[in-house]
TORNUZA-115557 format. One record per residue: residue in three letters; x, y, z of N, C-alpha, C in turn. Coordinates in steps of 0.02 Angstrom, whole numbers. Example, Ala and Ser with C-alpha at 12.3 -4.5 7.8 and 13.67 -1.06 7.14 Angstrom:
2
NODE,Ala,660,-284,390,615,-225,390,660,-165,390
NODE,Ser,642,-112,354,684,-53,357,645,2,394
END
This chain:
268
NODE,Met,47,-64,5,2,-8,-3,38,58,1
NODE,Ser,23,109,-42,74,170,-43,75,218,22
NODE,Met,111,237,49,113,287,114,141,340,88
NODE,Phe,112,389,137,142,449,154,188,460,214
NODE,Arg,251,478,207,310,472,257,335,531,284
NODE,Arg,352,523,328,397,599,358,462,579,391
NODE,Arg,501,614,369,583,591,387,592,663,397
NODE,Lys,658,663,442,703,726,473,746,734,413
NODE,Ala,774,815,406,815,819,365,885,823,418
NODE,Asp,937,785,408,998,782,449,1052,824,401
NODE,Ala,1110,840,441,1152,870,399,1167,866,330
NODE,Glu,1163,820,309,1164,812,226,1115,817,189
NODE,Thr,1050,807,229,984,818,173,947,884,195
NODE,Ala,973,911,246,920,984,257,937,1031,201
NODE,Val,884,1076,184,885,1118,129,887,1185,161
NODE,Glu,925,1239,148,935,1298,173,887,1337,159
NODE,Gly,835,1323,111,793,1384,70,819,1417,8
NODE,Ala,883,1378,-16,909,1404,-92,905,1347,-126
NODE,Pro,872,1365,-188,862,1317,-235,917,1287,-282
NODE,Asp,974,1326,-255,1024,1307,-293,1072,1256,-240
NODE,Ala,1050,1253,-193,1093,1196,-147,1079,1128,-171
NODE,Val,1138,1092,-182,1136,1011,-193,1140,983,-119
NODE,Thr,1081,935,-124,1072,910,-49,1099,828,-55
NODE,Gly,1118,801,-14,1131,728,1,1084,679,-36
NODE,Ala,1003,704,-38,966,667,-47,966,653,-116
NODE,Glu,986,704,-147,983,709,-228,1036,673,-260
NODE,Ala,1081,655,-218,1144,604,-238,1146,541,-209
NODE,Glu,1092,513,-180,1109,453,-132,1098,380,-168
NODE,Ala,1045,402,-212,1037,337,-266,1062,335,-340
NODE,Gly,1098,291,-352,1121,298,-422,1117,230,-443
NODE,Ile,1137,210,-521,1130,168,-562,1197,151,-589
NODE,Glu,1212,88,-592,1263,61,-624,1277,86,-687
NODE,Asp,1331,122,-702,1357,149,-771,1420,176,-779
NODE,Glu,1468,132,-797,1542,133,-780,1578,185,-841
NODE,Ser,1524,194,-888,1543,247,-942,1570,308,-931
NODE,Val,1527,335,-869,1553,395,-855,1627,406,-798
NODE,Ala,1660,342,-803,1715,353,-752,1774,384,-764
NODE,Asp,1782,407,-827,1834,460,-834,1813,531,-860
NODE,Gln,1739,532,-832,1716,610,-845,1738,654,-779
NODE,Ser,1750,708,-807,1755,766,-727,1722,828,-752
NODE,Gly,1710,869,-719,1688,949,-733,1626,954,-757
NODE,Ala,1585,1008,-781,1533,1012,-804,1544,1022,-874
NODE,Asp,1474,994,-918,1480,1001,-993,1490,1063,-1020
NODE,Asp,1529,1077,-1077,1521,1146,-1100,1459,1174,-1109
NODE,Ser,1402,1121,-1129,1336,1142,-1151,1314,1173,-1099
NODE,Ser,1329,1188,-1033,1296,1223,-987,1324,1276,-981
NODE,Ala,1373,1303,-1024,1388,1371,-1019,1352,1414,-1065
NODE,Asp,1316,1377,-1112,1271,1414,-1158,1214,1431,-1113
NODE,Asp,1186,1411,-1060,1147,1436,-1016,1152,1486,-971
NODE,Lys,1218,1523,-971,1231,1560,-938,1218,1629,-953
NODE,Ala,1211,1638,-1020,1201,1703,-1060,1135,1729,-1047
NODE,Gly,1080,1692,-1032,1008,1722,-1014,964,1682,-1000
NODE,Ala,901,1693,-1000,834,1660,-983,836,1610,-1038
NODE,Asp,766,1561,-1009,760,1502,-1063,712,1532,-1097
NODE,Arg,688,1499,-1162,625,1509,-1188,564,1489,-1138
NODE,Pro,504,1523,-1130,452,1517,-1102,417,1434,-1103
NODE,Val,409,1396,-1054,385,1335,-1060,317,1345,-1064
NODE,Asp,291,1288,-1100,194,1294,-1104,191,1260,-1049
NODE,Arg,146,1300,-1005,109,1265,-941,46,1251,-947
NODE,Ser,25,1240,-1003,-53,1226,-1015,-69,1164,-988
NODE,Ser,0,1117,-982,-25,1054,-949,9,1049,-894
NODE,Gly,23,1092,-871,76,1091,-796,128,1090,-805
NODE,Pro,174,1111,-749,145,1134,-669,98,1183,-682
NODE,Phe,43,1183,-619,5,1243,-625,13,1283,-568
NODE,Asp,-9,1339,-575,-27,1397,-518,-95,1385,-494
NODE,Ala,-95,1405,-428,-164,1383,-389,-224,1424,-436
NODE,Ser,-210,1487,-462,-259,1515,-497,-302,1482,-555
NODE,Glu,-256,1431,-588,-271,1380,-638,-326,1344,-633
NODE,Val,-324,1308,-575,-357,1246,-546,-398,1264,-505
NODE,Gly,-467,1222,-476,-512,1227,-431,-466,1206,-370
NODE,Asp,-507,1226,-310,-468,1212,-241,-488,1128,-225
NODE,Asp,-545,1115,-247,-561,1049,-225,-557,999,-279
NODE,Asp,-473,982,-294,-462,938,-346,-434,878,-350
NODE,Gly,-445,849,-265,-426,789,-250,-344,783,-235
NODE,Arg,-311,835,-253,-227,838,-234,-219,835,-147
NODE,Leu,-164,817,-133,-142,820,-77,-112,891,-48
NODE,Asp,-163,930,-9,-131,996,15,-58,988,57
NODE,Leu,-19,1012,45,43,1021,83,62,1114,95
NODE,Gly,10,1135,79,24,1217,88,51,1240,21
NODE,Ser,108,1254,15,123,1302,-47,130,1242,-99
NODE,Leu,138,1184,-91,115,1134,-155,47,1074,-132
NODE,Arg,23,1069,-201,-39,1018,-184,-4,965,-256
NODE,Ile,-21,909,-233,16,861,-270,-29,793,-270
NODE,Ser,-31,765,-331,-76,717,-350,-49,658,-323
NODE,Gly,-91,608,-309,-64,529,-318,-66,489,-366
NODE,Ser,-35,432,-365,-15,390,-420,-11,334,-396
NODE,Thr,-17,266,-430,-27,205,-412,48,177,-383
NODE,Gly,51,154,-323,113,142,-294,158,179,-274
NODE,Met,130,251,-273,178,304,-255,175,322,-173
NODE,Glu,239,331,-138,245,354,-70,263,413,-70
NODE,Leu,238,451,-18,239,532,-32,277,554,53
NODE,Arg,345,578,44,373,576,111,395,651,109
NODE,Leu,390,670,175,415,745,193,491,739,217
NODE,Glu,514,800,210,588,798,245,568,862,283
NODE,Ile,595,852,351,583,894,412,644,919,442
NODE,Asp,650,982,427,708,1022,475,693,1016,529
NODE,Gln,726,992,569,711,970,654,727,1034,700
NODE,Glu,793,1059,680,793,1136,710,730,1184,700
NODE,Gln,706,1195,641,662,1240,633,603,1219,639
NODE,Gln,590,1146,637,520,1120,631,471,1134,567
NODE,His,523,1143,521,480,1146,459,488,1097,414
NODE,Val,438,1090,379,444,1043,304,464,1084,241
NODE,Val,531,1056,222,581,1079,180,571,1052,115
NODE,Ala,521,992,98,526,973,35,490,909,41
NODE,Ala,464,886,-8,410,835,-19,443,785,-74
NODE,Thr,440,723,-57,489,682,-103,428,625,-146
NODE,Ala,404,627,-189,365,559,-214,416,499,-239
NODE,Val,400,443,-199,446,386,-211,416,343,-264
NODE,Leu,447,313,-316,394,272,-361,446,199,-368
NODE,Gly,449,145,-339,499,95,-361,562,120,-330
NODE,Glu,606,101,-380,671,127,-362,697,204,-384
NODE,Ser,644,252,-401,652,311,-422,616,357,-363
NODE,Ala,628,411,-366,607,463,-311,604,540,-346
NODE,Leu,557,567,-332,568,640,-339,548,701,-300
NODE,Gln,596,726,-277,591,779,-232,572,836,-258
NODE,Leu,521,884,-223,480,942,-237,489,1005,-202
NODE,Gln,513,1063,-232,514,1114,-189,495,1174,-224
NODE,Ala,454,1238,-187,437,1275,-240,465,1347,-200
NODE,Phe,490,1386,-239,532,1465,-215,475,1515,-246
NODE,Ala,501,1574,-201,479,1624,-234,525,1650,-282
NODE,Ala,492,1702,-336,539,1721,-401,514,1776,-417
NODE,Pro,561,1830,-449,534,1884,-467,485,1879,-527
NODE,Arg,432,1935,-546,374,1931,-583,420,1931,-651
NODE,Ser,480,1947,-651,500,1941,-725,522,1871,-763
NODE,Gly,523,1829,-695,533,1747,-716,631,1755,-727
NODE,Gly,632,1686,-763,696,1677,-772,744,1651,-733
NODE,Leu,712,1623,-657,761,1602,-606,796,1532,-624
NODE,Trp,748,1499,-656,782,1426,-681,847,1426,-712
NODE,Ala,843,1475,-757,924,1487,-801,967,1501,-752
NODE,Gln,965,1536,-711,1016,1562,-663,1030,1513,-615
NODE,Ile,980,1460,-591,970,1432,-532,1022,1370,-562
NODE,Arg,1021,1340,-623,1044,1301,-679,1104,1305,-681
NODE,Ser,1144,1360,-691,1202,1378,-688,1246,1373,-620
NODE,Glu,1215,1382,-577,1225,1385,-510,1255,1308,-485
NODE,Ile,1211,1276,-499,1199,1189,-479,1260,1169,-515
NODE,Ala,1267,1179,-583,1321,1155,-631,1373,1176,-610
NODE,Asp,1398,1238,-575,1462,1261,-555,1488,1223,-502
NODE,Ala,1433,1219,-430,1444,1176,-383,1463,1119,-388
NODE,Ile,1419,1067,-442,1419,1001,-443,1498,997,-477
NODE,Ala,1518,1043,-534,1581,1034,-562,1646,1048,-508
NODE,Ser,1636,1100,-466,1679,1116,-404,1698,1046,-369
NODE,Gln,1658,998,-366,1656,932,-322,1665,872,-359
NODE,Gly,1686,892,-424,1715,839,-459,1669,795,-487
NODE,Gly,1600,835,-492,1565,796,-536,1538,824,-609
NODE,Thr,1492,778,-642,1471,815,-710,1394,835,-709
NODE,Ala,1378,901,-764,1328,926,-758,1312,939,-838
NODE,Asp,1283,903,-861,1264,920,-938,1193,950,-942
NODE,Thr,1174,992,-1000,1100,1032,-1016,1068,984,-1060
NODE,Glu,1009,966,-1064,966,929,-1103,900,960,-1109
NODE,Glu,861,959,-1174,800,990,-1177,750,923,-1169
NODE,Gly,713,939,-1114,677,889,-1105,609,914,-1122
NODE,Glu,545,874,-1077,481,878,-1095,446,959,-1062
NODE,Leu,483,969,-1018,465,1025,-979,520,1086,-980
NODE,Gly,566,1090,-1038,602,1127,-1064,689,1103,-1034
NODE,Ile,736,1150,-1026,793,1143,-1025,806,1100,-956
NODE,Glu,842,1049,-940,847,1014,-874,917,1000,-867
NODE,Leu,942,967,-809,998,972,-796,1019,893,-767
NODE,Arg,1063,853,-814,1082,791,-792,1162,800,-758
NODE,Thr,1149,775,-689,1204,758,-650,1245,711,-620
NODE,Arg,1301,704,-617,1321,650,-570,1382,669,-527
NODE,Met,1349,658,-466,1394,669,-401,1435,606,-387
NODE,Pro,1506,635,-367,1551,588,-349,1547,576,-269
NODE,Ser,1554,518,-236,1560,509,-159,1601,446,-149
NODE,Ala,1609,441,-85,1646,375,-82,1599,303,-63
NODE,Gly,1622,249,-102,1581,199,-90,1602,163,-23
NODE,Pro,1563,108,-17,1581,65,43,1645,33,50
NODE,Asp,1671,24,-21,1742,-2,-16,1793,56,-26
NODE,Gly,1782,108,-20,1823,165,-27,1849,183,-115
NODE,Arg,1815,152,-145,1823,182,-214,1768,249,-238
NODE,Thr,1787,281,-276,1735,326,-294,1674,305,-325
NODE,Val,1608,328,-321,1557,319,-355,1522,373,-372
NODE,Phe,1480,367,-424,1446,415,-451,1378,419,-458
NODE,Ala,1333,468,-422,1254,456,-400,1228,490,-452
NODE,Pro,1185,476,-505,1149,535,-556,1083,557,-520
NODE,Ala,1069,614,-555,1005,647,-521,1009,686,-595
NODE,Arg,929,701,-586,906,749,-653,848,802,-616
NODE,Phe,899,863,-626,844,923,-602,807,947,-659
NODE,Leu,735,970,-639,696,997,-684,678,1061,-643
NODE,Gly,660,1108,-680,648,1181,-653,582,1216,-715
NODE,Val,527,1245,-666,493,1276,-708,475,1346,-687
NODE,Asp,476,1392,-714,461,1450,-682,378,1481,-702
NODE,Gly,345,1500,-643,284,1507,-659,264,1594,-620
NODE,Pro,199,1593,-608,192,1678,-603,223,1692,-528
NODE,Arg,272,1718,-506,287,1736,-452,324,1675,-425
NODE,Trp,326,1618,-451,368,1564,-416,390,1526,-469
NODE,Phe,453,1471,-438,490,1429,-470,483,1358,-425
NODE,Leu,457,1316,-471,469,1240,-459,511,1206,-478
NODE,Arg,549,1166,-418,609,1118,-439,590,1044,-424
NODE,Gly,609,1013,-475,606,941,-443,677,897,-460
NODE,Val,692,860,-424,757,822,-429,757,744,-434
NODE,Ile,741,713,-499,742,640,-501,810,608,-479
NODE,Ser,793,550,-430,858,506,-431,839,442,-424
NODE,Gly,884,406,-415,863,335,-431,872,317,-498
NODE,Arg,831,255,-514,835,241,-594,808,288,-621
NODE,Gly,748,319,-615,726,380,-645,779,436,-671
NODE,Ala,836,436,-654,886,488,-668,910,478,-734
NODE,Ile,907,414,-742,944,392,-814,898,349,-863
NODE,Asp,838,308,-822,805,286,-873,730,309,-886
NODE,Glu,723,328,-951,648,363,-981,592,330,-943
NODE,Glu,595,274,-957,532,230,-936,506,245,-864
NODE,Ala,567,237,-807,561,252,-753,552,315,-725
NODE,Ala,560,374,-769,563,436,-759,485,471,-777
NODE,Ala,454,424,-818,393,454,-850,340,478,-792
NODE,Pro,316,413,-747,264,434,-709,281,480,-657
NODE,Leu,355,493,-645,383,542,-597,374,621,-642
NODE,Leu,386,630,-697,371,700,-726,306,700,-735
NODE,Asp,268,643,-742,176,663,-737,167,690,-673
NODE,Ile,205,683,-616,180,701,-556,208,773,-539
NODE,Phe,262,785,-579,287,856,-578,226,902,-610
NODE,Arg,226,886,-670,166,923,-717,95,929,-692
NODE,Glu,70,874,-643,24,891,-612,31,929,-558
NODE,Thr,78,948,-531,81,989,-475,52,1059,-460
NODE,Val,6,1075,-413,3,1144,-407,49,1187,-368
NODE,Val,58,1251,-384,95,1292,-337,51,1338,-312
NODE,Val,55,1342,-246,-2,1397,-204,69,1453,-180
NODE,Arg,75,1506,-216,112,1568,-209,88,1608,-148
NODE,Gly,30,1614,-138,17,1654,-100,18,1728,-101
NODE,Thr,2,1781,-72,13,1856,-74,61,1887,-45
NODE,Asp,94,1854,-2,136,1880,45,207,1901,17
NODE,Pro,233,1966,39,306,1978,-1,350,1925,10
NODE,Met,400,1909,-11,444,1863,-17,507,1867,-51
NODE,Ala,561,1872,-36,629,1871,-70,626,1821,-117
NODE,Pro,666,1846,-186,669,1788,-234,712,1741,-196
NODE,Arg,700,1670,-217,731,1620,-194,714,1592,-129
NODE,Glu,668,1624,-86,656,1598,-36,602,1538,-19
NODE,Leu,608,1501,16,578,1440,-1,500,1450,15
NODE,Leu,452,1422,-9,378,1437,1,371,1380,55
NODE,Pro,328,1404,100,301,1366,157,279,1294,142
NODE,Leu,282,1238,175,264,1194,163,234,1164,239
NODE,Arg,184,1118,236,150,1090,306,137,1026,306
NODE,Leu,124,983,356,105,924,353,36,935,336
NODE,Pro,3,864,296,-64,884,285,-113,873,347
NODE,Gln,-171,917,351,-213,908,407,-229,855,441
NODE,Glu,-240,800,407,-253,739,436,-196,688,409
NODE,Glu,-165,682,446,-85,638,435,-111,567,427
NODE,Ala,-158,536,460,-168,464,460,-237,437,430
NODE,Thr,-252,486,385,-317,461,350,-290,461,255
NODE,Pro,-337,428,229,-316,420,161,-326,481,119
NODE,Met,-288,506,64,-283,554,36,-343,556,-29
NODE,Pro,-387,601,-24,-453,605,-88,-401,584,-142
NODE,Pro,-444,555,-186,-437,534,-247,-417,571,-301
NODE,Ala,-346,564,-326,-323,620,-367,-369,620,-446
NODE,Pro,-361,659,-496,-405,669,-542,-426,609,-575
NODE,Thr,-368,566,-570,-370,503,-626,-394,455,-572
NODE,Gly,-407,453,-515,-437,402,-480,-404,368,-438
NODE,Gln,-323,395,-435,-282,359,-402,-292,381,-325
NODE,Gln,-249,359,-273,-244,383,-223,-191,348,-171
NODE,Ala,-164,389,-115,-124,371,-78,-142,371,-2
NODE,Gln,-102,336,39,-120,344,112,-64,377,150
NODE,Val,-92,395,198,-54,447,248,-24,419,306
NODE,Ser,36,429,328,68,392,398,125,462,410
NODE,Thr,157,447,463,214,495,484,275,449,510
NODE,Asp,285,391,485,331,365,500,402,405,476
NODE,Asp,458,380,533,521,427,512,581,384,479
NODE,Leu,582,412,432,627,345,396,665,364,339
NODE,Asn,730,349,318,767,382,256,737,360,202
NODE,Pro,702,404,142,680,373,100,724,354,51
NODE,Phe,777,347,36,824,339,-6,869,280,21
NODE,Glu,843,224,-1,903,172,10,957,170,-34
NODE,Arg,1017,162,-16,1073,150,-68,1056,102,-118
NODE,Gly,1057,112,-179,1041,85,-227,1107,59,-265
NODE,Pro,1124,28,-328,1183,13,-367,1201,79,-381
NODE,Glu,1261,86,-387,1302,142,-406,1353,133,-476
NODE,Ile,1365,190,-487,1424,204,-541,1485,197,-512
NODE,Thr,1533,160,-519,1607,148,-499,1651,180,-541
NODE,Glu,1695,218,-521,1745,251,-554,1803,182,-563
NODE,Val,1834,164,-601,1883,119,-621,1938,163,-654
NODE,Arg,1995,144,-620,2055,184,-628,2106,122,-633
END
């Protein structure tokens, strides 16, 4: 049965409120692929994004602003995000224990996961182009790789982060960064696990990202400030059916949503 789970954000996975932070959760699950063993640094294609904003993304099929959908649409209400259910999905919250704030929501399907966060943005938009370049630079400085690619939701970032494996060798964990600029908000998604390199595994997570509704609110906020998330009002009851008739159940177990999976091992 699909469950909605709550977890704490530790020193490696806590989000500081800036969308350019690269969290441990984004790089914990990996897929075996030794073809990247000799790669290092960001791909040159990322440099093209630093010059200016992206072409506008068609949001007619999502992600949506709260003004574009009805209030009672079956999505799970987490404050600034309203998320649809999907068959077999677990939805887990990451909690900053010091501040007692929800900092991210993560949808888990099989061996793949999608982390969702929404941020305040300027009316002029264009935040994703800036953030993407900053993420690429940060990953390259740590010895990883970051390549841009045109996807269904505009330009995205495909990354691989190095870390020490159990046997001391360097392993690379892939992650796929999505970003969409909306009216005074920016929605970021990070796909990890098998969905980071497998299009078939990523497809249902892309649907979840596209079906997400962002509730910006009217309060003044600085650009890049994390839009507030909250626990669902009834944590132990089933979530109402999503528009597709799918549903998820709610609980508050404390666990790590990312089990270490197969990884990319660097061979020298």
